Each structure stands twice: as structure tokens, then as C-alpha cells.
C-alpha positions in Angstrom: -4.1 -23.1 -27.3 -3.3 -19.5 -28.0 -5.4 -18.3 -25.1 -3.7 -20.8 -22.8 -0.3 -19.6 -23.9 -1.4 -16.0 -23.4 -2.5 -16.7 -19.8 0.6 -18.6 -19.1 2.8 -15.8 -20.4 0.8 -13.3 -18.3 1.2 -15.4 -15.2 4.9 -15.8 -15.9 5.3 -12.0 -16.2 3.4 -11.4 -13.0 5.5 -13.9 -11.1 8.7 -12.4 -12.4 7.5 -8.9 -11.4 6.6 -10.1 -7.9 10.0 -11.8 -7.6 11.7 -8.6 -8.5 9.7 -6.6 -6.1 10.5 -9.0 -3.3 14.2 -8.9 -4.1 14.3 -5.1 -4.2 12.6 -4.7 -0.8 14.7 -7.5 0.7 17.8 -5.5 -0.3 16.4 -2.5 1.4 15.6 -4.2 4.7 18.3 -2.5 6.8 17.8 1.0 5.3 14.1 1.2 4.8 13.1 2.6 8.2 15.6 5.4 7.9 14.6 6.5 4.4 10.8 5.8 4.3 9.7 9.0 6.1 6.7 9.6 3.9 5.5 5.9 4.0 5.8 5.9 7.7 3.9 9.2 7.9 1.1 7.9 5.8 0.9 4.7 7.9 0.7 6.8 11.0 -2.1 8.9 9.4 -4.0 5.6 8.8 -3.5 4.4 12.4 -4.7 7.7 13.7 -7.8 7.5 11.5 -8.5 4.0 12.7 -8.2 4.9 16.3 -10.8 7.7 15.7 -13.2 5.4 13.8 -13.2 2.3 16.0 -14.8 3.9 19.1 -17.5 5.4 16.9 -18.1 1.9 15.4 -18.4 0.4 18.8 -21.0 3.0 20.1 -22.9 3.9 17.0 -22.9 3.6 13.3 -21.4 5.7 10.5 -22.3 6.6 7.0 -19.9 8.6 5.0 -21.6 11.6 3.5 -18.6 13.1 1.7 -15.0 12.4 1.1 -12.4 15.2 1.8 -9.2 16.0 0.1 -6.1 16.9 2.2 -3.0 18.6 1.0 -0.1 17.7 3.3 2.8 20.0 3.5 3.7 19.0 7.0 3.0 16.1 9.3 -0.6 15.1 8.6 -2.9 14.5 11.6 -6.6 14.0 11.8 -8.1 16.9 13.7 -11.8 16.1 13.1 -14.1 13.6 11.6 -16.8 15.9 10.2 -17.8 13.9 7.1 -20.0 11.3 8.8 -23.5 11.1 10.2 -25.0 8.5 12.4 -27.4 5.8 11.3 -28.3 2.3 12.4 -26.6 0.1 9.8 -23.0 -0.4 10.8 -21.4 -3.4 12.5 -19.9 -3.1 16.0 -16.1 -3.5 16.4 -14.8 -6.2 18.8 -11.3 -7.0 17.7 -9.2 -10.1 18.6 -7.0 -10.9 15.7 -5.4 -8.5 13.2 -3.5 -8.9 9.9 -1.0 -6.4 8.5 -0.4 -7.0 4.8 2.9 -5.8 3.5 4.3 -5.2 7.0 7.8 -4.6 5.7 10.3 -4.1 8.6 7.5 -4.3 11.2 8.0 -0.8 12.4 4.4 0.3 11.8 3.1 -3.2 12.7 4.6 -2.8 16.2 3.1 0.7 16.6 -0.3 -0.6 15.4 -0.1 -3.5 17.8 0.8 -1.3 20.8 -1.9 1.2 20.0 -4.6 -1.5 19.7 -3.6 -3.8 22.5 -3.3 -0.9 25.0 -6.9 -0.1 24.2 -8.0 -3.7 24.4 -9.0 -3.8 20.8 -6.8 -6.6 19.6 -5.1 -9.7 21.1 -2.7 -10.8 18.3 -1.4 -9.3 15.1 0.1 -11.2 12.1 2.4 -9.3 9.8 3.1 -10.7 6.3 5.4 -9.6 3.6 6.8 -11.1 0.4 10.3 -9.9 1.2 12.2 -12.5 3.3 14.8 -10.1 4.6 12.1 -7.6 5.7 10.5 -10.3 7.8 13.9 -11.3 9.2 14.5 -7.7 10.2 11.0 -7.4 11.7 11.5 -10.5 13.8 14.8 -9.2 15.1 14.0 -5.5 15.7 10.2 -5.0 15.9 8.8 -8.0 17.7 6.9 -7.9 21.0 8.3 -9.9 23.9 4.8 -10.9 24.9 4.2 -12.7 21.6 1.3 -10.5 20.4 3.0 -10.1 17.0 3.9 -12.8 14.6 5.7 -12.2 11.3 5.5 -14.5 8.3 6.8 -14.5 4.7 3.7 -14.6 2.6 1.9 -13.1 -0.4 -1.8 -12.2 0.0 -2.3 -13.2 -3.6 -1.5 -16.8 -2.8 -4.6 -17.0 -0.6 -7.3 -19.3 -2.1 -11.0 -19.3 -1.1 -10.9 -18.9 2.6 -10.9 -21.1 4.6 -10.9 -23.9 2.1 -7.6 -23.2 0.3 -4.8 -21.9 2.3 -1.1 -21.7 1.5 1.2 -23.6 3.8 2.3 -20.5 5.7 -1.3 -19.8 6.7 -2.5 -23.3 7.6 -1.2 -23.2 11.2 -3.1 -20.0 11.8 -6.4 -21.1 10.3 -8.0 -22.6 13.4 -7.9 -19.6 15.7 -8.9 -17.2 12.9 -11.6 -19.4 11.4 -14.1 -16.6 11.9 -11.9 -14.2 10.0 -9.7 -11.4 11.1 -11.2 -8.6 13.1 -8.8 -6.1 11.6 -7.0 -6.1 8.3 -4.5 -3.3 7.9 -2.3 -2.4 4.9 -0.1 0.6 4.3 1.8 1.4 1.1 1.5 -2.2 -0.2 -1.6 -3.1 -2.1 -0.7 -0.9 -5.1 2.0 -3.5 -5.8 -0.4 -6.5 -6.3 -1.1 -7.9 -9.7 -4.9 -8.0 -9.4 -6.3 -5.5 -6.8 -10.0 -6.3 -7.3 -9.3 -10.0 -6.7 -7.3 -9.2 -3.6 -10.1 -7.0 -2.2 -12.5 -9.9 -2.7 -10.1 -12.2 -0.7 -9.9 -9.6 2.0 -13.6 -9.6 2.4 -13.5 -13.4 2.7 -11.0 -13.3 5.6 -12.5 -10.3 7.4 -14.8 -11.2 10.3 -18.4 -10.1 10.0 -17.8 -7.3 12.5 -14.3 -6.6 11.3 -12.7 -3.5 9.9 -10.5 -3.1 6.8 -8.0 -0.1 6.8 -6.0 0.6 3.7 -3.5 3.2 2.5 -2.2 2.9 -1.0 -0.7 5.1 -3.7 -3.0 6.4 -6.4 -2.8 7.6 -10.0 -0.8 10.7 -10.3 1.9 9.6 -7.9 5.3 10.4 -9.5 3.6 12.2 -12.3 6.7 14.2 -12.8 8.5 11.1 -14.1 5.8 10.6 -16.7 5.9 14.2 -17.7 9.7 14.2 -18.2 9.5 10.9 -20.1 6.9 12.4 -22.5 9.2 15.4 -23.1 12.2 13.3 -23.9 10.2 10.9 -26.0 12.8 8.2 -26.4 13.2 7.0 -30.0 12.2 3.6 -28.8 8.7 4.9 -28.0 7.0 5.5 -31.3 3.5 6.0 -30.1 1.3 6.4 -27.0 0.8 2.7 -26.6 4.5 2.2 -26.5 4.8 4.9 -23.8 2.1 3.2 -21.7 3.9 -0.2 -22.1 7.2 1.3 -21.0 6.2 3.7 -18.3 8.7 4.4 -15.6 6.2 3.8 -12.9 3.6 1.1 -12.3 0.0 1.7 -13.3 -1.8 2.9 -10.2 -5.5 3.0 -9.5 -7.6 6.1 -9.2 -9.3 6.9 -5.9 -12.8 6.2 -7.4 -11.6 2.9 -8.8 -10.5 1.7 -5.4 -13.8 3.0 -3.9 -15.9 1.2 -6.5 -13.8 -2.0 -6.1 -14.5 -2.0 -2.4 -18.2 -1.4 -2.9 -18.5 -4.0 -5.6 -16.8 -6.6 -3.3 -19.5 -5.9 -0.7 -17.8 -3.4 1.6 -19.3 -0.4 3.2 -16.9 2.5 3.3 -16.9 4.4 6.7 -14.0 6.7 5.9 -12.2 8.0 2.8 -9.4 10.5 2.5 -7.1 11.6 -0.2 -3.7 13.1 0.7 -1.3 14.8 -1.6 2.3 14.7 -0.4 5.6 15.4 -2.0 9.2 14.1 -2.0 12.0 16.6 -2.6 15.5 15.8 -3.8 18.6 17.9 -4.5 19.3 15.9 -7.7 18.5 12.7 -9.5 21.3 10.9 -7.7 19.6 11.6 -4.4 16.3 10.3 -5.8 18.0 7.1 -7.1 19.6 6.6 -3.7 16.2 7.0 -2.1 14.7 4.4 -4.3 17.5 1.9 -3.6 17.3 2.4 0.2 13.5 2.0 0.2 13.2 -0.9 -2.2 11.3 1.1 -4.7 14.1 1.4 -7.2 13.2 1.6 -10.8 14.3 -1.2 -13.0 12.7 0.3 -16.1 15.3 3.0 -16.8 17.5 0.9 -19.0 14.5 -0.5 -20.8 12.9 2.9 -21.5 16.0 4.9 -22.3 18.0 2.9 -24.7 20.8 5.5 -25.1 22.9 7.4 -22.7 21.9 10.6 -24.3 18.2 9.9 -23.7 18.8 9.1 -20.1 20.9 12.2 -19.5 18.2 14.4 -21.2 15.5 12.8 -19.0 17.6 13.4 -15.8 18.2 17.1 -16.8 14.5 17.6 -17.7 13.5 16.2 -14.3 16.0 18.2 -12.3 15.0 21.4 -14.0 11.2 20.8 -13.6 10.8 22.6 -10.3 10.7 26.3 -9.6 11.9 25.7 -6.1 14.4 28.4 -5.1 16.7 25.8 -3.6 16.8 24.0 -6.9 15.2 20.9 -5.5 12.9 18.9 -7.7 9.8 17.2 -6.2 7.8 14.1 -6.9 4.1 14.1 -6.1 2.6 11.3 -3.9 -1.2 10.8 -4.0 -2.3 8.6 -1.2 -5.8 7.1 -0.7 -7.0 6.1 2.8 -10.0 3.8 3.1 -11.6 2.3 6.2 -14.5 -0.1 5.5 -16.5 -3.1 6.8 -19.1 -5.6 5.7 -22.4 -4.4 4.3 -25.1 -5.2 6.8 
């Protein structure tokens, strides 16, 4: 009975967290595109990588020999793909149906659709997101008149064993995609899920045998400055390291090697892997708080972690003084992992 209650409590917490995430992103639907410069840049980076990889998959095969690390101070672009060698073990790419998980406002979904349909690589693209207002915004401002994009409110974690157990929002699409999606794309979304390894397994189930999976997600070390400032302040409510881990200001993010191993264990072959280190800069904490509000990434942990106003103000001061920037701006690190993969052959 105790085990059942524990699982029930965990599911309840996970559902509450997901509801909060959906609410925050819905509230940011009309402002997200304006303030999500880095997220858009990272998504563009992934699209560029995908457009480089797909022709190579169609004509030959790729085996990644090494992963490279990129430090991005300016607009990241892919200038060369030098970390691959040809072999005879990769699937070909013949795309018809695509899926964008965590499509948000649809801005990148539309750009992805245009890039792929113009090259004859995809016919239709489905964008899903858990935030209802984001989907409403996407349908209004980032749709295609030719009907090549469809937007649905949906959570990838609701998907059962494909194609046997499908949520209601997916049932009408099951027939034409019974062979799986030829492209699954996700930018700045999968680090929000409750169980990433389980989601990766589901993605393999719904990816066609010759399909390609393209992911960009935030990795461990993102917003590390928040953790560092929190450790310095050491709120009285945090008596030991375990308390600090329980009440972290940021969600627990995976390491790059963890994502890679999860993909491999699920049966994926990785064709492309990149890590990019980016940074957000703010004049003060108020500007950072505004950014979080307008992008839907606002932190609801502040009041829980810092029980007193003194602790909170000390934390803010510590954070604002953490940078040696001559313009007195403080920065927050963003570690982004890019992965392009397909089925093992």
C-alpha cells in the first residue's frame, strides 16, 4: 500500500508540475516570439544541421566519429560537417510526415515546414504543445494556407504504445501515419518532460524505419549562476545538500552523455551531435524576471526557496554582482545539446 501511495503522490506531483508549465507558457503566448531570441537561434541551428544531414543520408551513410563543442558568442551557423565518415549502415531519408514536439507559437514550425516542403522532403507537419494559448496563437499567426501544417494541443507523454494506445487528439491522425513519422523535431522542449528515457522510447516507436529524429534541449549547467548564488546565500531553510537539491531554483537537466546514452539504449544511431554554450545577459534581476515571464520560463520556486525577504534580496544582489562585465550586466549560461539520429540498421 505504501508503494502505491508513493507512486500516486509522484504522479500527482508530476501532473501538477506539467499543469504549471502549461499555464506559464500559455500566459506567454503573445510575447514569446519577441523575447525568445536564444531559443529561436538554437532552433534555427538545429534546422540548419538537419538540412545539411538529410542530403547526406539520402546519398550515402554517416557514422559520427567525434562530437564537437561550440562556444557561441554570436549567431551560430553550421559551416562544415567534418566529424563524420561514410559507411554502408545508415537508412535513407524519404520524408512525408513530420512531427514538431513542443512547437510553442509555431514560429519555428512554420520555418521548418517551409524549408522541408520547398526541398520536397516533407508533405505535412504536425505541431503539438501542452500550452493551449500557444496553439491558438500558432493557428492564428503561423499556419500555412495550403494546409501543410496542423497544430494540436497535446503532450507527448500521453502517448501509449504506438499505434495501439493513442490519446484522443492523435487518433484522427493515426491512419495516415501508421508507418510512423518520417521526421520528429523538437527544440527547447524535451528537458521539460517528467521521464526523458521513456519519451525517447516512445519517439522510436512513432519514427518510421527510415525516419530522422532531431532534438535540441538544454543540458546540465544551464543557469548554473542561479545555483551558485543560491549556494552562497544558503537560505536557513536549506540545512544540507539534499535540501538544496530538493529546492533548486532550476529543474534538473540531463548531461550530454546521458542524452546520448539514452538514445543509444533506445535503439537509435546518432548521426550528429553538437554542444553549444550560449549566454543570456541582463542589466538587472528585474530584467531577468521579465524575460522569464514573457517566455513562459518564469521561476515559481523563488518563494519556496527563499522564505525571507532578506534571503531573497541577498540572492538578487549576489547574482547581479556575479559578473565582471564592464557594463555591469550579469549573464546566465545556456548549455544546449543537439542530436540527430535514426533507427539502428
